C-alpha positions as CSV (number, residue, x, y, z in Angstrom):
1,X,119.5,200.2,139.1
2,X,116.8,200.9,141.6
3,X,114.4,203.7,141.0
4,X,114.8,206.7,143.3
5,X,112.7,206.8,146.4
6,X,109.4,208.4,145.5
7,X,109.0,211.7,147.5
8,X,105.3,211.0,147.5
9,X,105.9,208.1,149.9
10,X,107.3,210.5,152.5
11,X,104.1,212.6,152.1
12,X,101.9,209.7,153.2
13,X,100.7,208.4,149.8
14,X,97.5,206.4,150.5
15,X,96.9,202.9,149.3
16,X,94.3,204.0,146.8
17,X,96.8,206.3,145.1
18,X,95.7,209.6,146.5
19,X,98.3,212.1,147.6
20,X,97.9,214.0,150.9
21,X,97.6,217.8,151.0
22,X,100.7,219.6,149.5
23,X,101.9,222.6,151.4
24,X,102.4,225.7,149.2
25,X,103.4,229.3,149.8
26,X,99.8,230.3,149.4
27,X,98.4,227.8,151.9
28,X,97.4,224.2,151.6
29,X,96.5,222.7,148.3
30,X,95.0,219.2,148.0
31,X,97.0,217.3,145.4
32,X,94.5,214.5,144.8
33,X,95.0,211.6,142.4
34,X,96.7,211.6,139.0
35,X,93.3,212.4,137.3
36,X,93.4,216.2,137.6
37,X,94.9,219.0,139.7
38,X,95.0,222.8,139.5
39,X,97.6,224.6,141.6
40,X,99.2,228.0,141.7
41,X,102.2,227.0,139.6
42,X,101.1,224.0,137.7
43,X,98.2,221.8,136.7
44,X,97.7,218.4,135.2
45,X,95.0,216.2,133.6
46,X,95.0,212.6,132.7
47,X,93.6,211.4,129.4
48,X,94.2,208.3,127.4
49,X,97.0,207.2,129.7
50,X,98.9,210.5,129.3
51,X,99.4,212.8,132.2
52,X,99.6,216.3,130.7
53,X,101.3,218.8,133.0
54,X,101.1,222.5,132.4
55,X,103.3,225.1,134.0
56,X,101.5,228.4,134.4
57,X,103.1,230.6,137.0
58,X,103.7,234.1,135.5
59,X,106.0,235.7,134.5
60,X,108.4,232.9,133.7
61,X,107.5,229.7,135.7
62,X,110.3,230.4,138.2
63,X,110.9,227.5,140.6
64,X,110.5,228.5,144.2
65,X,108.8,226.9,147.2
66,X,105.3,226.9,145.7
67,X,106.4,225.3,142.5
68,X,108.6,222.7,144.3
69,X,105.7,221.7,146.6
70,X,103.4,221.1,143.6
71,X,106.2,219.2,141.7
72,X,106.5,217.0,144.7
73,X,102.7,216.4,144.5
74,X,103.1,215.7,140.8
75,X,105.7,213.0,141.5
76,X,103.4,211.3,144.0
77,X,100.5,211.3,141.6
78,X,102.8,210.2,138.7
79,X,104.2,207.2,140.6
80,X,100.8,206.2,142.0
81,X,99.2,206.3,138.5
82,X,102.1,204.3,137.0
83,X,101.7,201.7,139.7
84,X,98.0,201.4,139.0
85,X,98.6,201.3,135.2
86,X,96.5,204.4,134.5
87,X,99.5,206.6,133.7
88,X,101.6,205.4,130.7
89,X,103.3,208.7,129.7
90,X,103.7,212.3,130.8
91,X,104.0,215.6,129.0
92,X,105.5,218.7,130.6
93,X,104.9,222.0,128.9
94,X,104.3,225.7,129.6
95,X,101.3,227.9,129.1
96,X,103.4,231.1,129.7
97,X,104.0,232.9,126.4
98,X,107.6,233.8,127.2
99,X,108.9,230.2,127.5
100,X,109.1,227.0,129.3
101,X,110.9,228.1,132.5
102,X,113.5,230.8,133.4
103,X,114.9,228.8,136.4
104,X,115.0,229.3,140.1
105,X,112.9,232.0,141.8
106,X,115.9,234.2,142.7
107,X,113.8,237.0,144.1
108,X,112.2,234.6,146.6
109,X,115.6,233.2,147.5
110,X,117.1,236.6,148.0
111,X,114.2,237.9,150.0
112,X,114.3,234.9,152.3
113,X,118.0,235.1,152.9
114,X,117.8,238.9,153.6
115,X,114.9,238.4,156.0
116,X,116.8,235.7,157.9
117,X,119.9,237.8,158.2
118,X,117.9,240.8,159.3
119,X,116.4,238.7,162.1
120,X,119.9,237.8,163.3
121,X,119.9,234.2,162.2
122,X,123.2,232.5,162.0
123,X,124.8,231.9,158.6
124,X,125.0,228.2,159.3
125,X,121.2,228.0,159.8
126,X,120.7,229.9,156.5
127,X,123.0,227.6,154.7
128,X,121.2,224.6,156.2
129,X,117.9,225.9,154.9
130,X,119.3,226.4,151.4
131,X,120.8,222.8,151.5
132,X,117.4,221.5,152.6
133,X,115.7,223.2,149.6
134,X,118.4,221.8,147.2
135,X,118.0,218.3,148.7
136,X,114.2,218.5,148.0
137,X,114.8,219.7,144.5
138,X,117.2,216.9,143.7
139,X,114.9,214.3,145.2
140,X,112.0,215.5,143.1
141,X,114.0,215.9,139.9
142,X,115.7,212.5,140.4
143,X,112.2,211.0,140.7
144,X,111.0,212.7,137.5
145,X,114.2,211.5,135.8
146,X,113.7,207.9,136.8
147,X,109.9,207.8,136.4
148,X,108.7,204.4,135.2
149,X,106.9,205.9,132.2
150,X,108.0,207.8,129.1
151,X,108.3,211.5,129.8
152,X,108.3,214.3,127.2
153,X,109.2,218.0,127.7
154,X,107.5,220.3,125.1
155,X,109.5,223.5,125.2
156,X,109.5,227.0,123.7
157,X,111.1,230.3,124.4
158,X,113.2,230.6,127.5
159,X,114.6,227.3,128.8
160,X,117.2,228.6,131.3
161,X,118.9,227.5,134.4
162,X,116.6,225.4,136.6
163,X,114.1,225.3,133.7
164,X,116.8,223.7,131.5
165,X,117.5,221.3,134.3
166,X,113.8,220.4,134.6
167,X,113.6,219.7,130.9
168,X,116.7,217.5,131.1
169,X,114.8,215.2,133.6
170,X,112.5,214.2,130.8
171,X,113.3,211.3,128.4
172,X,112.6,213.3,125.3
173,X,112.6,217.0,124.5
174,X,110.4,218.4,121.7
175,X,111.4,222.0,121.0
176,X,109.8,224.6,118.8
177,X,112.1,226.9,116.9
178,X,111.8,229.7,119.5
179,X,113.4,227.7,122.3
180,X,116.7,228.8,123.7
181,X,118.7,226.9,126.3
182,X,121.2,228.4,128.7
183,X,123.0,227.9,132.0
184,X,123.5,231.6,133.2
185,X,124.4,230.6,136.8
186,X,128.1,231.7,136.7
187,X,127.1,235.3,136.6
188,X,125.5,234.7,140.0
189,X,128.7,233.1,141.3
190,X,127.2,229.7,141.2
191,X,127.0,226.5,139.2
192,X,123.7,224.9,138.1
193,X,122.3,223.4,141.3
194,X,119.3,221.3,140.2
195,X,121.3,218.5,138.6
196,X,121.8,220.0,135.1
197,X,125.4,219.3,134.4
198,X,125.4,215.6,135.3
199,X,122.2,215.1,133.3
200,X,123.5,217.0,130.3
201,X,126.8,215.1,130.4
202,X,124.7,211.9,130.1
203,X,123.4,213.2,126.8
204,X,126.0,215.4,125.1
205,X,129.8,215.9,125.0
206,X,131.9,217.8,127.5
207,X,132.9,220.5,125.0
208,X,129.2,221.5,124.7
209,X,128.8,221.5,128.5
210,X,131.9,223.6,129.1
211,X,130.8,226.1,126.4
212,X,127.3,226.5,128.0
213,X,128.6,226.7,131.6
214,X,131.7,228.9,131.2
215,X,130.3,231.4,128.7
216,X,126.6,231.5,129.8
217,X,125.6,231.8,126.1
218,X,122.3,230.5,124.8
219,X,121.9,227.5,122.6
220,X,119.3,227.7,119.8
221,X,116.7,225.0,119.3
222,X,118.3,224.2,116.0
223,X,121.7,223.8,117.4
224,X,120.3,221.8,120.4
225,X,118.7,219.4,117.9
226,X,122.0,219.1,115.9
227,X,123.7,218.1,119.2
228,X,121.1,215.5,120.1
229,X,119.8,217.4,123.1
230,X,116.4,217.9,121.4
231,X,114.8,214.8,119.9
232,X,112.4,216.7,117.6
233,X,112.6,220.3,116.3
234,X,109.2,221.7,115.2
235,X,107.6,224.9,114.0
236,X,106.7,227.6,116.5
237,X,103.7,226.7,118.5
238,X,103.7,223.0,117.5
239,X,105.7,221.5,120.4
240,X,102.8,220.4,122.5
241,X,100.9,218.9,119.5
242,X,103.9,216.9,118.5
243,X,104.6,215.8,122.1
244,X,101.1,214.5,122.3
245,X,101.7,212.3,119.3
246,X,105.0,211.1,120.8
247,X,103.3,210.3,124.2
248,X,100.5,208.4,122.4
249,X,103.0,206.3,120.6
250,X,104.9,205.5,123.8
251,X,101.6,204.3,125.4
252,X,101.4,201.5,122.8
253,X,104.3,199.6,124.3
254,X,104.3,197.2,127.3
255,X,104.7,199.1,130.6
256,X,107.2,196.7,132.1
257,X,109.3,196.7,128.9
258,X,109.3,200.5,128.9
259,X,110.4,200.6,132.6
260,X,113.2,198.1,131.9
261,X,114.4,200.0,128.8
262,X,114.6,203.2,130.7
263,X,116.6,201.6,133.5
264,X,119.1,200.4,130.9
265,X,119.5,203.5,128.7
266,X,119.0,206.2,131.3
267,X,121.0,205.5,134.5
268,X,120.9,208.1,137.2
269,X,124.4,209.8,137.7
270,X,124.0,209.7,141.4
271,X,127.6,210.3,142.3
272,X,127.9,213.4,140.1
273,X,124.6,214.7,141.3
274,X,125.8,214.5,145.0
275,X,129.0,216.3,144.1
276,X,127.1,219.0,142.3
277,X,124.9,219.7,145.4
278,X,128.1,220.0,147.6
279,X,129.7,222.4,145.2
280,X,126.6,224.5,144.8
281,X,126.1,224.8,148.6
282,X,129.8,225.6,149.1
283,X,129.7,228.4,146.5
284,X,126.5,229.8,147.9
285,X,128.2,231.1,151.0
286,X,130.4,233.5,149.0
287,X,129.7,237.3,149.2
288,X,129.8,237.2,145.4
289,X,126.5,235.4,145.4
290,X,124.8,237.8,147.8
291,X,125.9,240.8,145.7
292,X,124.8,239.1,142.4
293,X,121.4,238.2,143.8
294,X,121.0,241.8,145.1
295,X,121.8,243.2,141.6
296,X,119.4,240.7,140.0
297,X,116.5,241.7,142.3
298,X,117.1,245.4,141.8
299,X,117.4,245.1,138.0
300,X,114.8,246.8,135.9
301,X,115.6,244.8,132.8
302,X,112.6,243.1,131.2
303,X,114.4,239.8,131.3
304,X,117.0,240.0,134.1
305,X,117.8,236.3,133.8
306,X,119.4,236.7,130.4
307,X,123.2,236.2,130.5
């Protein structure tokens, strides 16, 4: 199976491995090479062949336009580094105390839709913009999924919705005992839209998927480990340290063999991913979604993303 098209190529990745400027909500941020980067939502450093990526957008690393643009830059740097042989593994973790990632930035999404409607934009134009965002998310997540190096998610706390889907892109998930996994999208009138169900189906049984999707309940780190979703369960606060050991071990193997092994054991469920996008976009037009997003943005709950 061919690796997915690297989004960094479309951004004009230069021959020496540097990425062009990445547009973010706060202006223009230079992505630079795989060596180091500091953005509004995430940062990375390269040491010993391991690209260590830190999510640090308070309050809960929600994935909106800023985070997506920086993830696109990460993909460009990751593939360029892998091609040069300087990147042999990647770790993705969060510096936010509350958890790994709470999912999509629903407040940004609702504000954008509301503003477009107030300006008199046609619903078809709004739907097309949402589809464009989802297409970019899928291209980026697919590229992370099929990256030619070993990737490790070190998670704790909240791993919900799009954050769960981001973790599922990685080859291995190391979770500390505080981690909880959930797909709460049905309460918004939606299904997961970032590729979560096809990727989860690749790793666990349908009964587990139906339970998570149709009830919205959370899955503890211990239960996730029992089901094979989490490769290593560790003490609170130890996920990153263990992930570093795992990544260092992965770097010992031949890069071409690692790439070939990943292609064999981790095929991309392209057909299911395409159908998921279509279903998400079809459901998004429902009045149920608009009302659910309104309630979410007006909520005064400390953690409104909880099911």
